[in-house]
C-alpha positions, 0 to 999 in steps of 0.5 A: 473480516471487515477490512473496510472497517479497519481501514476507516478506523485507522485512517480516522485515528491517524488523521489526528496525528502530527504529520497526517498530511502525508498519510495514505488515503482512506481508499488506499488503505481499503485496497491494501487490506483487500489485496492482503486478504485476496492474495493470502499475503503473509510477508510484506515489505513497505517502502516508506513507512512514514508515520505508520498509517499503512503498517498499523492498518495491516497489523490491526487487520492481522489480528483477525486475518492471521500473522503477517511478517512485516518489513519496512523502510524509513530513514526520516528522524521525525517519522522514526520517532512517530512510528514508535508512538503511533503503531500499536504493534510497533515491535513486529516491524523489521525496520531498515533504512532503505531497500538495499539493506534487506537480504536479497534472499528475502522474498515478499508476497506483497510490496507496498511503495509509499515513499521515495527510496533511491534504492528502489531497484533492489525490489527486483531481488525481492519479488518472486512469481507470487508477488503483488505490488501496490504503489499508493497514490499516483506516483507516475515516476515510480510506476514507470520505474517498477514497470521497467524493472519487470518488463512483463508486468501488468498494471491497473489503477485502483480508484474510488468513487467517493470523496475524502471524508471530512474527518481526514486531512485531505480536502473533502471536495477531492476523490479519495485516492487509491493507488497503482496495482502491479503484478510483476509476474502475472499468473492467470489468476492475476490476469483475471484480477487485473481485468476485473479491476480494469472494468471496475475502474472504468465504471467508477470513472463513469460514475465520477463523471455523472456526479 
């Protein structure tokens, strides 16, 4: 399964759409699809669907990977209209206005945070021992909130070592953005994954400094 190719294709596609200034970076898409694959994710919640870049990438990837149950939140009228046109498998999204509207009995393998939501605290009810959380970009305030909700969580930044492609909406002189990986209830496997990412991030920072 070539999740890198899917990420590149979807990023290129969404780079031509109205509202593209708020889409996820190409490297963030690669991280999300890699995590989906590595942790055998079957049920996803995306907080802040936007114009649909992440959900489209995941659902395209699922054609090879396997069926994914996809929930998402969005309440912006422009984004809600764009989602219908931009996402090939739009009918597979279970759409909510915010996190508080989701049944607290639902549990998600993967929670992706890609926008603001005043009801973010409700993810405490929706995570369980196997949940992986990914926050797109920097979003230090949201990282702090999530770590406050899950006191035993471990967190590592996922960064690229290449700059934005020139076909996207972001400046090609800037590094392609990744995101923040959080394990709210870290198992031994998650701790090992955490340390591998920690080392990878350290090495990438060194390569950045030498470029």
